[in-house]
C-alpha positions as CSV (number, residue, x, y, z in Angstrom):
1,X,-29.6,14.2,-14.3
2,X,-27.7,10.9,-14.5
3,X,-26.8,9.2,-11.2
4,X,-23.8,6.9,-11.0
5,X,-26.0,4.2,-9.5
6,X,-28.3,4.1,-12.6
7,X,-28.1,1.6,-15.5
8,X,-26.5,3.6,-18.2
9,X,-26.3,3.1,-22.0
10,X,-23.0,3.2,-24.0
11,X,-23.6,6.9,-25.0
12,X,-24.5,7.9,-21.4
13,X,-21.3,6.3,-20.0
14,X,-19.2,8.1,-22.6
15,X,-20.8,11.5,-21.8
16,X,-20.7,11.0,-18.0
17,X,-18.2,13.4,-16.3
18,X,-16.9,11.5,-13.2
19,X,-13.9,13.8,-12.8
20,X,-10.2,12.9,-12.2
21,X,-9.1,10.6,-9.3
22,X,-8.7,12.2,-5.9
23,X,-5.4,10.6,-5.0
24,X,-4.6,10.1,-1.3
25,X,-1.4,8.3,-2.3
26,X,-0.6,9.4,-5.9
27,X,-1.1,6.7,-8.5
28,X,-1.6,4.2,-5.6
29,X,-4.7,4.7,-3.5
30,X,-7.5,7.1,-4.4
31,X,-10.4,8.4,-2.3
32,X,-13.1,5.8,-2.3
33,X,-10.7,3.0,-3.0
34,X,-9.7,-0.1,-1.0
35,X,-6.2,-1.1,0.2
36,X,-4.5,-3.9,2.1
37,X,-1.2,-3.6,4.0
38,X,0.2,-6.8,5.4
39,X,3.4,-8.0,7.0
40,X,4.8,-10.0,9.8
41,X,4.7,-8.9,13.5
42,X,7.1,-6.1,14.4
43,X,7.6,-5.0,10.8
44,X,6.5,-1.5,11.7
45,X,3.0,-1.7,10.0
46,X,1.3,0.4,12.6
47,X,4.1,3.0,12.6
48,X,3.8,3.2,8.8
49,X,0.0,3.6,9.0
50,X,0.1,6.3,11.7
51,X,2.6,8.3,9.8
52,X,0.5,8.0,6.6
53,X,-2.5,9.3,8.5
54,X,-0.6,12.2,10.1
55,X,1.2,13.2,6.9
56,X,-2.1,13.2,5.0
57,X,-3.8,15.3,7.7
58,X,-1.0,17.9,7.9
59,X,-0.4,18.1,4.1
60,X,3.2,17.0,4.5
61,X,5.0,14.8,1.9
62,X,3.6,11.4,2.5
63,X,6.3,9.2,4.1
64,X,8.8,11.6,2.4
65,X,7.9,9.9,-0.9
66,X,4.7,11.5,-2.4
67,X,3.8,15.2,-2.5
68,X,0.2,16.2,-1.9
69,X,-1.8,19.4,-2.7
70,X,-4.2,19.6,0.2
71,X,-4.8,18.0,3.6
72,X,-7.1,15.0,4.1
73,X,-9.3,14.0,7.0
74,X,-8.0,10.6,8.4
75,X,-9.5,8.2,10.9
76,X,-7.7,5.2,12.4
77,X,-9.1,2.3,14.4
78,X,-6.3,0.7,16.4
79,X,-6.2,-2.5,18.5
80,X,-2.5,-3.3,18.8
81,X,-1.1,-3.2,22.4
82,X,-2.6,-1.0,25.1
83,X,-4.3,2.4,25.0
84,X,-1.3,3.8,26.9
85,X,1.1,2.4,24.3
86,X,-1.0,3.9,21.5
87,X,-0.9,7.3,23.1
88,X,2.9,7.0,23.6
89,X,3.3,6.5,19.9
90,X,1.4,9.7,19.1
91,X,3.2,11.5,21.9
92,X,6.6,10.6,20.4
93,X,5.5,12.5,17.2
94,X,4.0,15.6,18.9
95,X,7.0,17.8,17.8
96,X,6.7,16.5,14.2
97,X,3.1,17.7,13.5
98,X,1.1,20.9,14.3
99,X,-1.9,20.9,16.6
100,X,-5.4,20.9,15.2
101,X,-4.8,18.6,12.2
102,X,-7.8,16.6,11.0
103,X,-6.8,13.2,12.4
104,X,-9.0,11.1,14.7
105,X,-8.3,7.6,16.2
106,X,-9.9,5.1,18.5
107,X,-8.1,2.3,20.4
108,X,-10.3,-0.7,21.2
109,X,-9.8,-4.4,21.5
110,X,-13.5,-5.4,21.8
111,X,-15.4,-3.7,19.0
112,X,-16.6,-6.0,16.2
113,X,-17.5,-3.8,13.3
114,X,-19.4,-6.3,11.2
115,X,-22.1,-6.8,13.9
116,X,-25.3,-4.7,14.1
117,X,-23.9,-2.7,17.0
118,X,-20.5,-2.2,15.3
119,X,-22.1,-1.1,12.0
120,X,-24.1,1.5,13.9
121,X,-21.1,2.7,15.8
122,X,-19.1,3.0,12.5
123,X,-22.0,4.8,10.8
124,X,-21.9,7.4,13.7
125,X,-18.1,7.7,13.5
126,X,-18.2,8.3,9.8
127,X,-20.9,11.0,10.1
128,X,-18.9,12.7,12.9
129,X,-15.4,12.6,11.3
130,X,-16.3,12.7,7.6
131,X,-13.0,11.0,6.8
132,X,-11.2,10.8,3.4
133,X,-9.3,7.7,4.7
134,X,-10.2,5.0,7.2
135,X,-7.5,2.7,8.5
136,X,-8.4,-0.5,10.4
137,X,-5.3,-1.9,12.3
138,X,-5.4,-4.9,12.5
139,X,-8.6,-6.3,11.0
140,X,-8.5,-9.6,13.0
141,X,-9.7,-7.7,16.1
142,X,-12.6,-6.0,14.3
143,X,-14.6,-8.7,12.6
144,X,-16.3,-11.9,13.7
145,X,-15.4,-15.3,12.4
146,X,-12.1,-16.7,11.0
147,X,-9.9,-14.9,8.5
148,X,-9.5,-18.3,6.8
149,X,-13.2,-18.6,6.2
150,X,-14.0,-17.0,2.8
151,X,-17.7,-16.5,3.8
152,X,-16.7,-14.6,7.0
153,X,-14.1,-12.6,5.1
154,X,-16.6,-11.7,2.3
155,X,-19.2,-10.6,4.9
156,X,-16.5,-8.4,6.4
157,X,-15.6,-6.9,3.0
158,X,-19.3,-6.3,2.3
159,X,-19.3,-4.2,5.5
160,X,-16.2,-2.3,4.4
161,X,-17.7,-1.6,1.0
162,X,-20.7,-0.1,2.6
163,X,-18.4,2.4,4.5
164,X,-16.7,3.2,1.2
165,X,-20.0,3.8,-0.6
166,X,-21.7,5.8,2.2
167,X,-18.7,8.0,3.1
168,X,-16.7,8.2,-0.1
169,X,-13.6,7.5,2.0
170,X,-10.8,5.1,1.1
171,X,-10.5,2.1,3.5
172,X,-7.0,0.7,4.2
173,X,-7.0,-2.7,6.0
174,X,-4.0,-3.9,8.0
175,X,-3.4,-7.7,8.4
176,X,-0.7,-10.0,9.6
177,X,1.1,-12.5,7.4
178,X,0.8,-16.3,7.7
179,X,3.7,-18.3,9.1
180,X,6.4,-18.6,6.4
181,X,6.9,-22.0,4.8
182,X,10.5,-23.2,5.2
183,X,12.1,-26.3,3.8
184,X,15.7,-27.7,3.4
185,X,17.4,-27.1,0.0
186,X,20.8,-27.3,-1.5
187,X,21.9,-24.0,-0.1
188,X,20.4,-24.5,3.3
189,X,16.9,-23.6,4.6
190,X,14.8,-22.1,1.8
191,X,11.8,-19.8,2.4
192,X,8.8,-19.7,0.0
193,X,7.9,-16.2,-1.2
194,X,4.2,-16.3,-1.7
195,X,3.8,-12.6,-2.6
196,X,0.3,-11.2,-1.9
197,X,-0.7,-14.7,-0.7
198,X,1.5,-14.3,2.4
199,X,-1.4,-12.3,3.9
200,X,-3.0,-14.6,6.5
201,X,-6.3,-16.2,5.7
202,X,-8.6,-16.0,2.7
203,X,-7.2,-14.8,-0.6
204,X,-10.3,-12.7,-1.0
205,X,-8.5,-9.9,0.9
206,X,-5.8,-9.2,-1.7
207,X,-8.2,-9.9,-4.5
208,X,-10.6,-7.2,-3.1
209,X,-8.0,-4.5,-2.8
210,X,-7.1,-1.9,-5.4
211,X,-3.7,-1.6,-3.7
212,X,-1.7,-4.2,-1.8
213,X,1.4,-3.2,0.2
214,X,3.8,-5.4,2.1
215,X,6.1,-4.7,5.0
216,X,9.1,-6.9,5.6
217,X,11.7,-6.2,8.3
218,X,15.3,-7.3,8.3
219,X,17.4,-6.0,11.2
220,X,16.9,-2.3,11.7
221,X,15.4,-1.8,8.2
222,X,11.9,-2.5,6.9
223,X,11.0,-2.5,3.3
224,X,7.6,-1.4,2.0
225,X,6.8,-3.0,-1.4
226,X,3.8,-2.1,-3.6
227,X,2.8,-5.5,-4.6
228,X,-0.4,-4.5,-6.5
229,X,-1.9,-1.4,-7.9
230,X,-4.8,-1.4,-10.3
231,X,-3.9,0.1,-13.7
232,X,-0.5,1.4,-12.5
233,X,3.1,0.3,-12.0
234,X,3.7,-2.0,-9.0
235,X,6.7,-3.7,-7.4
236,X,8.2,-0.4,-6.2
237,X,10.1,-0.8,-2.9
238,X,10.9,1.8,-0.2
239,X,13.1,1.2,2.8
240,X,12.6,2.7,6.2
241,X,14.3,2.7,9.7
242,X,12.7,3.6,13.0
243,X,14.2,6.6,14.8
244,X,12.7,8.2,17.8
245,X,9.3,6.7,17.2
246,X,9.2,7.9,13.6
247,X,9.8,5.9,10.4
248,X,12.6,7.5,8.3
249,X,13.0,6.9,4.6
250,X,16.4,5.5,3.7
251,X,15.9,4.5,0.0
252,X,13.3,5.0,-2.7
253,X,12.2,2.3,-5.0
254,X,10.9,4.8,-7.5
255,X,14.5,5.7,-8.2
256,X,15.0,2.5,-10.1
257,X,14.3,4.1,-13.6
258,X,17.2,6.5,-12.9
259,X,19.4,3.5,-11.9
260,X,18.6,1.7,-15.1
261,X,19.2,4.7,-17.3
262,X,22.5,5.5,-15.5
263,X,23.7,1.9,-15.8
264,X,23.0,1.8,-19.6
265,X,24.4,5.3,-20.3
266,X,25.7,5.3,-23.9
267,X,26.3,1.5,-24.2
268,X,24.2,-1.5,-25.1
269,X,23.2,-4.1,-22.5
270,X,21.6,-7.5,-22.7
271,X,18.5,-7.7,-20.5
272,X,19.9,-10.4,-18.2
273,X,23.2,-8.5,-17.6
274,X,21.4,-5.3,-16.9
275,X,19.2,-6.9,-14.3
276,X,22.2,-8.3,-12.5
277,X,23.9,-4.9,-12.6
278,X,20.9,-2.9,-11.3
279,X,20.2,-5.4,-8.5
280,X,23.7,-5.1,-7.0
281,X,23.4,-3.8,-3.4
282,X,19.6,-3.2,-3.7
283,X,16.4,-5.0,-2.6
284,X,15.0,-5.1,-6.1
285,X,13.8,-8.4,-7.6
286,X,14.3,-9.5,-11.2
287,X,10.7,-8.9,-11.8
288,X,10.9,-5.3,-10.6
289,X,13.8,-4.4,-12.8
290,X,12.3,-6.2,-15.8
291,X,8.9,-4.4,-15.4
292,X,10.6,-1.1,-15.1
293,X,12.6,-1.7,-18.2
294,X,9.4,-2.6,-20.1
295,X,7.9,0.7,-18.9
296,X,11.0,2.7,-20.1
297,X,10.7,1.0,-23.5
298,X,7.0,2.0,-23.7
299,X,7.9,5.6,-22.7
300,X,10.5,5.7,-25.5
301,X,13.5,6.1,-23.2
302,X,15.0,2.7,-24.1
303,X,15.2,0.9,-27.4
304,X,14.8,-2.9,-27.4
305,X,16.0,-5.3,-30.1
306,X,17.0,-8.9,-30.4
307,X,20.5,-10.3,-30.9
308,X,21.3,-14.0,-30.9
309,X,17.9,-14.7,-29.3
310,X,18.6,-12.3,-26.4
311,X,17.0,-9.0,-25.6
312,X,19.4,-6.1,-26.2
313,X,18.7,-2.6,-24.7
314,X,20.0,0.8,-25.6
315,X,19.2,4.2,-24.2
316,X,17.4,6.6,-26.5
317,X,19.2,10.0,-26.5
318,X,16.9,13.0,-26.5
């Protein structure tokens, strides 16, 4: 019998049946994977993570975006605010979810999980809960050292990888953003968009993750953007608002292929003009539209040609 930990030959790898991915978030985060969610303070990260865990545990559509075929066991370590405030967040959702769902959580502001004592406590918790997903919110409370020290961060990630290996669970880490860099420009104060590097501290965190998500709040709305997914389409954006202690989906970023195909209809569009048209009244970036167009071309739904040195697009009628 071949074990995954063995050194395998070319033929042995080709004959090995590992099975299909067990997706917690379809095409985004699979069981056993690693994820990072980052954002500024008060961008609803903890609300997003709590709803993710509860939706997975109750087999409900995940954040009203993704369907799932079975419930998953979820475990959340939480350190934001007080224990009373944490219970109040769950109490606000008591009418939304049935009793007895496989969700566990612990609120603590003193446990360091990369110490000998913390590793032992985590080992016991994993054996008790047998989770499919572990959420750490926020990681700054749970590991020793500085998040700007790559050695300390790597030591923390080594501990996280042990949990993934031992339990088979996915681990989703929550982290705060660094302070934004602002500078005067021609149109006033400009802000640098550093993408995944907005996550505070060492860049080893986003480099480690299979999935990186970002939360950005503007007024009453917060936008969740998939900044990175290994081997899948990223840059999708979904917008939420907070009502009665629950995040409510207001717009879907995976609707962008439909927007593009509707805009093109039976006419021809230059790429630059199409990007401007699709971005009107949306949160999409040029890069998001362009990547989605490229995917539609690969899928045979759009035809691409060159005219006068510009990219010309036309819808393929089925």
